[in-house]
Structures are given as structure tokens and as C-alpha cells.
C-alpha positions, 0 to 999 in steps of 0.5 A, spaced: 499 499 499 502 506 498 502 511 504 498 516 504 493 514 498 486 517 500 480 516 497 474 522 496 467 522 493 467 527 488 461 525 484 453 522 487 448 519 483 441 517 487 434 515 486 429 511 491 422 512 493 424 519 496 426 522 490 428 521 482 435 525 483 440 527 488 437 534 488 430 532 489 432 526 495 436 533 498 429 537 498 425 531 501 430 528 506 429 536 509 421 536 508 422 529 512 417 526 506 415 519 506 412 516 500 410 509 500 405 505 496 401 499 498 403 493 496 399 489 490 402 482 492 400 482 499 394 486 502 396 491 508 403 491 507 407 498 504 413 498 500 418 504 498 418 503 490 422 508 486 419 511 480 423 507 475 417 503 471 416 495 472 418 493 465 417 486 462 423 483 459 422 481 452 430 479 450 434 475 454 439 481 454 434 486 456 436 491 461 432 489 468 430 494 473 436 493 477 440 495 471 436 501 469 436 504 475 444 503 476 445 506 470 441 512 471 444 513 477 452 512 475 450 517 469 448 523 475 455 521 479 459 521 472 456 528 470 456 531 477 464 529 478 465 532 471 467 525 468 465 523 461 466 516 458 471 517 454 476 520 459 474 514 463 476 510 457 483 513 457 484 512 464 485 504 462 485 500 467 486 505 473 478 505 473 474 500 476 467 498 478 465 496 485 458 494 484 453 491 490 446 488 489 443 482 492 438 480 487 441 481 480 438 477 475 432 476 479 428 478 473 431 473 468 431 468 473 423 468 474 422 469 466 426 463 466 421 459 471 415 461 467 418 460 460 421 452 460 423 452 453 427 457 454 429 457 461 437 455 460 437 462 456 434 466 461 439 463 466 445 465 462 443 472 462 443 473 469 448 475 474 451 480 468 450 487 471 457 489 472 459 486 465 454 491 462 457 497 466 464 496 464 462 495 457 457 501 457 462 506 460 469 503 457 471 501 464 478 497 463 480 496 471 477 491 475 470 490 476 467 487 482 460 485 484 459 484 492 452 480 494 453 479 501 445 480 502 443 487 506 451 489 508 452 489 500 452 496 499 457 498 505 462 492 503 462 494 496 464 501 498 469 498 503 472 494 497 472 501 493 476 504 498 481 499 499 482 499 491 484 506 491 489 506 498 492 500 495 494 504 488 489 498 484 485 504 481 485 512 481 477 512 480 472 507 482 465 507 480 462 505 487 455 503 488 448 498 489 442 497 486 436 493 488 429 492 486 423 489 490 421 483 487 416 477 489 422 473 492 423 479 497 416 480 498 414 473 500 421 471 503 420 476 508 413 475 509 414 468 510 419 470 516 413 475 518 418 480 518 414 485 514 411 491 518 403 492 518 404 499 517 410 504 516 416 501 519 418 505 526 425 503 527 427 504 534 420 505 537 417 501 543 412 498 538 416 497 532 413 491 528 418 490 522 420 492 515 418 496 509 421 493 502 424 499 499 428 499 492 433 504 489 440 505 487 446 510 489 453 510 485 458 514 487 465 516 484 470 515 488 477 518 487 484 518 489 485 525 493 491 527 488 488 525 482 481 529 484 485 536 485 488 535 479 482 535 475 480 541 480 474 537 483 471 539 490 469 533 494 463 531 498 466 527 504 472 522 504 472 515 506 477 514 512 475 507 515 471 501 514 471 494 517 467 487 515 465 482 520 460 476 521 456 474 527 457 466 525 451 465 529 444 464 525 442 464 517 437 470 519 437 472 526 442 477 528 447 475 535 443 478 540 449 480 544 452 484 538 459 482 538 460 482 530 456 489 530 460 491 535 467 489 533 466 492 526 464 499 528 470 499 533 475 496 527 472 502 522 473 507 528 480 504 529 482 505 522 479 512 522 484 513 527 479 517 531 475 516 538 468 514 538 467 521 541 469 524 535 462 521 531 457 526 530 452 521 527 451 514 526 447 512 520 444 505 524 442 499 520 435 500 524 431 495 520 425 496 525 424 489 528 424 487 535 431 483 534 435 488 530 434 495 533 436 492 540 442 488 539 444 495 534 443 500 540 446 495 545 452 494 540 453 502 539 452 503 547 458 499 548 462 504 543 461 509 548 462 505 555 469 508 556 468 514 554 470 519 560 466 525 557 459 526 555 456 523 548 454 527 543 453 523 538 446 522 534 444 516 532 438 514 527 435 510 521 433 512 515 429 506 513 424 509 516 424 514 510 425 509 505 424 502 507 429 496 507 432 497 500 436 490 501 443 490 497 443 497 495 441 499 502 448 501 504 449 505 498 443 509 499 444 511 507 452 512 505 449 517 500 444 520 504 450 521 510 454 525 504 448 530 503 447 531 510 454 532 511 454 537 505 448 541 506 448 541 514 442 538 516 439 532 521 437 525 518 431 524 524 428 517 524 421 518 522 414 515 524 416 514 531 412 516 537 416 512 543 422 510 542 426 504 546 430 506 553 437 509 551 442 509 556 447 516 552 441 519 549 443 517 542 437 517 539 434 524 541 436 530 536 435 535 541 441 540 542 445 536 537 449 540 532 448 540 525 455 541 523 457 534 522 465 532 521 464 524 522 459 519 520 459 512 521 454 508 517 452 500 519 449 495 514 448 488 517 445 482 513 442 475 513 448 470 514 451 475 519 454 479 515 456 486 517 460 492 515 460 499 517 464 505 514 466 511 517 466 518 512 469 525 514 467 531 511 
């Protein structure tokens, strides 16, 4: 690893149920606007759908919804960073892609189940999203897909961070994209994990998740490379860590060991103390099991602090629902936008928060000036990822 190589974000592209692009998302985050719809497949269940339309695939190599969302946000991120496809092509192997998702290829898979005669061909064209990205944007460096369930987005961002630090790339397109499918809907419904209304993370009466969808992509760039281009940046990734509970296929370890380890390791890599964190974007699913485990793990971070704790903790899944493999990417985007525009990301739709040792869940009196943020993503299979960004 070359000493001193730093990774900054110079471009952002986003879409989800909160907005169709970065600026619309900023406006609606500030307004605390929610946009959930009744699910057609399961009565009394609400979902956070994007404005990208559902289109039935007619060709094996047609772009599915996950890919169409990804391309839309990559285009916005590149424009925001002032990069063209020609400039990327000229960089040869110094540009890479880190793509995060949990359901890529799901539309082709479902079409293959219905079209028995052509099932093999439909299955052949699944799992090709990152290759399509490389071809469309002429990216000749490494291309990587991270599919560690709902930890994918944050884990994929850490991978891009490592590529920059290790001098394997000067620019990495980092992001995630995931859609609502019948597989995710009926899967979470069978686990009795879906909320009967709008999810209420960290609320005493929390009853489960809403499923959401969307995409967020970033231009992650080596600092000196960005300076030479005269580009300002939204923030810098300064630490990240991956872990696993090694406990259960769906349930988190209730003592939060894996979550605590990942957060502590990410903070250590960032070379800061927990008290430096102005904000923690919690995984915060709104389920009985996750929220109390995560809060306990976060409180453990501050258990040895000699001074008062002024860190604010919230869950933005109260606005988007759980966007599965793209959740970490979207939440990283929210953190960067809150940092650069100086607003707080409150947990909305809650009435009575669970007991909280350090007052972490209360925003009263907490500064809107955000310098350091930690974002958590936890997942099935025990997958855990935590990332730290600096203004």
C-alpha cells in the first residue's frame, strides 16, 4: 500500500422512493417526506418504490430494473464529478467498478421459471450487471460484485476504498442497486418480518420492515487525482471494516459482538475516538431483534468515554424502507448529503423510542455541523459492515 493515498467522493447519483435524483432527495430529506405505496402482492403491506417503471423483459439481454436504476445513477454521478466516458476510457486500467446488489438477475430468473423452453438462456443472462457497466462506460480496470445480502452496499464501498488506498485504481465507480421482487416480498413475509404499517425503527412498538428499492452510485477518487482535476469533494472515506456474527442464517447475535467489532475496527482505522462521531446512521430495520442489539452494540462503543456523549443515532430506513443490497449505498449517500448541506437525518414515524443509556437517539441540542459519520449495514448470514466518512 502506498502511504498517504486517500479516497474522496467527487460525484453522487441517487434515486429511491425519496426522490428521482440527488437534488430531489436533498429537498425531500429536509422536508422529512415519506413516500410509501400499498403492495399489490400482499394486502396491508407498504413498500418504498422508486419511479423507475416495471417493464417485462422480452429479450435475454434486456436491461432489468436493477440495471436501469444503476445506469441512471451512474450517469448522474459521472456528470456531478465532471467525468465523461471518453475520459474514463483514456484512464485504461486505472478505473474500476465496485457494484453491490442482492437480487441482480432476479427478473431473468423468474422469466426462466415461467418460460421452461428457454429457461437455460434466461439463466445464462443473469448476474451480468457489472459486465454491462464496464462495457457501457469503457472501464478497463477491475470489476467487482459484492452480494453479501443487506450489507452489500457498505461492503462494496469499503472494497472501492481499499482499491484506491492500495494503488490499484485512481477512480472507482462505487454503488449499489436493488429492486423489490416477489422473492423478497414473500421471503420476508414468511419470516413475519414485514411491518403492518410504516416501519418504526427504535420505537417501543416497532413491528418490522418495509421493503424499499433504489440505487446510489459514487465517483470515488484518489485525493491528489481529484485535486489535479480541480474537483471539490463531498467527503472522504477514512475507515471501514467487515465482520460476521457466525451465529444464525437470519437472526443477529443478540449480544452484538460482530456489530461492535466492525464499528470499533472502522473507528480505529479512521484514527479517531468514538466521541469524534457526530452521527451514526444505524442499520435500524425496525425489527424487535435488530434495533435493541444494535443500540446495545453502539452504547458499548461509548462505555469507556470519560466525557459526555454528543453523538446522534438514527435510522433512515424510516424514510426509504429496507433497500436490501443497495441499502448501505443509499444510506452512505444520505450521510454525505447531510454532511455537505448541514441537516440532520431524524428517525421519522416514531412516537416512543426504546430506552437509551446515552441519549443517542435524541437529536435535541445536537449540532447540525457534521464532521465524522459512521454508517452500519447488517445482513442475513451474519454479514456486517461499518464505514466511517469525514467531511
